[in-house]
PALUM-586744 format. One record per residue (C-alpha): z, x, y; residue number from 1. Coordinates in nm, 4 decimals. Last residue first. Example, Ala and Ser with C-alpha at 12.3 -4.5 7.8 and 13.67 -1.06 7.14 Angstrom:
2
<r <0.7140 1.3670 -0.1060> 2> <r <0.7800 1.2300 -0.4500> 1> 
//
This chain:
170
<r <3.3038 9.0389 -1.6846> 170> <r <3.0433 8.8187 -1.4960> 169> <r <2.8964 8.4934 -1.5647> 168> <r <3.0330 8.2523 -1.2652> 167> <r <3.1870 7.9160 -1.2655> 166> <r <3.5220 8.0010 -1.4322> 165> <r <3.5355 8.3129 -1.2179> 164> <r <3.4133 8.6426 -1.3743> 163> <r <3.1853 8.7178 -1.0990> 162> <r <3.2683 8.5203 -0.7911> 161> <r <3.1136 8.1910 -0.7634> 160> <r <2.8068 8.0380 -0.8494> 159> <r <2.6202 8.0155 -0.5334> 158> <r <2.6571 8.3885 -0.5428> 157> <r <2.4476 8.4197 -0.8575> 156> <r <2.1415 8.2532 -0.7220> 155> <r <2.1601 8.4084 -0.3687> 154> <r <2.1669 8.7442 -0.5713> 153> <r <1.8938 8.6703 -0.7512> 152> <r <1.6673 8.5799 -0.4534> 151> <r <1.7976 8.8895 -0.2765> 150> <r <1.6661 9.0779 -0.5658> 149> <r <1.3738 8.9223 -0.6123> 148> <r <1.2850 8.9804 -0.2466> 147> <r <1.3715 9.3735 -0.3047> 146> <r <1.1208 9.3577 -0.5950> 145> <r <0.8304 9.2311 -0.3989> 144> <r <0.9361 9.4696 -0.0964> 143> <r <0.9300 9.7732 -0.3122> 142> <r <0.6034 9.6592 -0.4979> 141> <r <0.4088 9.6030 -0.1800> 140> <r <0.2284 9.9443 -0.1554> 139> <r <0.1468 10.0083 -0.5567> 138> <r <-0.0421 10.3367 -0.5058> 137> <r <0.0381 10.4606 -0.1595> 136> <r <0.3933 10.3373 -0.1826> 135> <r <0.4493 10.5122 -0.5259> 134> <r <0.2816 10.8247 -0.3696> 133> <r <0.4849 10.8755 -0.0951> 132> <r <0.8202 10.8053 -0.2839> 131> <r <0.7071 11.0536 -0.4968> 130> <r <0.6349 11.3152 -0.2521> 129> <r <0.9633 11.2370 -0.0688> 128> <r <1.1247 11.0531 0.1966> 127> <r <1.2541 10.6792 0.1751> 126> <r <1.3660 10.4043 0.3766> 125> <r <1.5407 10.0759 0.2467> 124> <r <1.6181 9.7769 0.4151> 123> <r <1.8424 9.4520 0.2951> 122> <r <1.9274 9.1894 0.5192> 121> <r <2.1466 8.8735 0.4305> 120> <r <2.2203 8.5553 0.5984> 119> <r <2.5234 8.4002 0.4454> 118> <r <2.6347 8.0149 0.3587> 117> <r <2.7698 7.7155 0.4815> 116> <r <2.6290 7.7987 0.8498> 115> <r <2.5255 8.1400 0.8754> 114> <r <2.8115 8.4104 0.7905> 113> <r <2.6656 8.7804 0.8352> 112> <r <2.5349 9.0247 0.5764> 111> <r <2.3939 9.3693 0.6306> 110> <r <2.2421 9.5822 0.3307> 109> <r <2.1234 9.9089 0.3188> 108> <r <1.9456 10.1651 0.0576> 107> <r <1.9019 10.5195 0.1861> 106> <r <1.6053 10.7120 0.0047> 105> <r <1.5479 11.0929 -0.1046> 104> <r <1.2656 11.0913 -0.3655> 103> <r <1.0711 11.3691 -0.5342> 102> <r <1.3007 11.4336 -0.8243> 101> <r <1.5685 11.1843 -0.7669> 100> <r <1.8373 11.1026 -0.5018> 99> <r <1.9372 10.7439 -0.3931> 98> <r <2.1638 10.6957 -0.0568> 97> <r <2.3827 10.4014 -0.0311> 96> <r <2.4631 10.1479 0.2217> 95> <r <2.6840 9.8112 0.2292> 94> <r <2.7963 9.6084 0.5497> 93> <r <2.9485 9.2883 0.6126> 92> <r <3.1524 9.1228 0.3335> 91> <r <3.3663 9.4362 0.3115> 90> <r <3.2548 9.7250 0.5291> 89> <r <3.1239 10.0020 0.3011> 88> <r <2.8777 10.2826 0.4384> 87> <r <2.7696 10.5864 0.2760> 86> <r <2.7996 10.4722 -0.1078> 85> <r <2.6608 10.7682 -0.3160> 84> <r <2.3611 10.7331 -0.5488> 83> <r <2.2074 10.9058 -0.8237> 82> <r <1.8725 10.8100 -0.9803> 81> <r <1.6715 10.7333 -1.2905> 80> <r <1.3320 10.6695 -1.2289> 79> <r <1.1103 10.3148 -1.3559> 78> <r <1.1570 10.1384 -1.0334> 77> <r <1.5239 10.1354 -1.1027> 76> <r <1.7356 10.3277 -1.3220> 75> <r <2.1032 10.3959 -1.2398> 74> <r <2.3835 10.6569 -1.1537> 73> <r <2.6843 10.5774 -0.9766> 72> <r <2.9084 10.7378 -0.7088> 71> <r <3.1476 10.5533 -0.5098> 70> <r <3.2239 10.7218 -0.1560> 69> <r <3.2890 10.4288 0.0313> 68> <r <3.3429 10.1199 -0.2087> 67> <r <3.1439 9.9688 -0.4697> 66> <r <3.3530 9.7434 -0.6971> 65> <r <3.5993 9.8988 -0.9840> 64> <r <3.5436 9.9474 -1.3441> 63> <r <3.4641 10.3182 -1.3233> 62> <r <3.5445 10.4395 -0.9723> 61> <r <3.3375 10.7693 -0.9950> 60> <r <3.0242 10.8504 -1.1976> 59> <r <2.9844 10.4570 -1.2285> 58> <r <2.6783 10.3917 -1.4684> 57> <r <2.4068 10.1567 -1.4163> 56> <r <2.1676 10.1779 -1.6961> 55> <r <1.8808 9.9137 -1.5789> 54> <r <1.8091 9.7712 -1.2600> 53> <r <1.4723 9.6227 -1.1521> 52> <r <1.5478 9.2578 -1.3414> 51> <r <1.8423 9.1910 -1.1264> 50> <r <2.0967 8.9542 -1.3135> 49> <r <2.2425 9.0985 -1.5895> 48> <r <2.1200 9.4617 -1.4927> 47> <r <2.3332 9.4202 -1.1672> 46> <r <2.6588 9.3801 -1.3714> 45> <r <2.7747 9.7778 -1.3229> 44> <r <2.6973 9.7186 -0.9525> 43> <r <2.9573 9.4983 -0.9113> 42> <r <2.9317 9.5581 -0.5243> 41> <r <2.6685 9.3095 -0.4611> 40> <r <2.8145 9.0059 -0.6795> 39> <r <3.1143 9.0487 -0.4899> 38> <r <2.9589 9.0832 -0.1146> 37> <r <2.7496 8.7579 -0.2114> 36> <r <3.0698 8.5909 -0.3133> 35> <r <3.2611 8.6974 -0.0110> 34> <r <2.9403 8.5882 0.2282> 33> <r <2.9714 8.2389 0.0596> 32> <r <2.6529 8.1414 -0.0701> 31> <r <2.5744 7.7697 -0.0276> 30> <r <2.2636 7.8535 0.1995> 29> <r <2.1383 8.1879 0.1337> 28> <r <1.9182 8.3188 0.4537> 27> <r <1.7182 8.5820 0.3185> 26> <r <1.6014 8.9180 0.4637> 25> <r <1.3548 9.1841 0.3287> 24> <r <1.2962 9.5474 0.5099> 23> <r <1.0749 9.8276 0.3529> 22> <r <1.0366 10.1819 0.4841> 21> <r <0.8618 10.4323 0.3436> 20> <r <0.7192 10.7675 0.5408> 19> <r <1.0784 10.7855 0.6912> 18> <r <1.1523 10.9387 1.0387> 17> <r <1.0795 10.6343 1.2368> 16> <r <1.2968 10.4122 0.9663> 15> <r <1.6039 10.6481 1.0232> 14> <r <1.6964 10.8031 0.6965> 13> <r <1.7694 11.1418 0.8460> 12> <r <1.9621 11.0174 1.1386> 11> <r <2.1863 10.7844 0.8982> 10> <r <2.0738 10.4273 0.9498> 9> <r <2.3034 10.1461 1.1110> 8> <r <2.1447 9.8721 0.9774> 7> <r <2.0562 9.5601 1.1930> 6> <r <2.0948 9.1836 1.1723> 5> <r <1.9577 8.9467 1.4285> 4> <r <2.1663 8.6286 1.4508> 3> <r <2.0360 8.3442 1.2249> 2> <r <1.6908 8.2896 1.0728> 1> 
//
């Protein structure tokens, strides 16, 4: 991989404080950071290309890309969660929390230019009884689906921006 990427964790979600921590990263040749960012922040488009997301609904900022303070509700891993964007540095950093009964999570993304593409890191930490149980019963599930998310994001971002002539967005 290229340069070492690191998440800036809120204290409560630091990996050493959480029973669940998953880290995935992918070098995305041919994927410009601004295209990766555009697909990542158009949350309502996720269900069209990321198999583990459904029913994404903006609670604040309808019709806009994710930004600091954006709130949204969505379904992933079989549960409906409510998220708020905690960090948003365009083309570089995005993080949101996620709350549902038995789960408190933080999901972060870090992007960096890499040659003709982008290096992307995604990490998630979780607290809660449901989070621990799910991790115990299906230990590799979150890592597997985050890798699927990264690979689908790479594929979409190579097509251009959402809504562009070569993209499949709105």
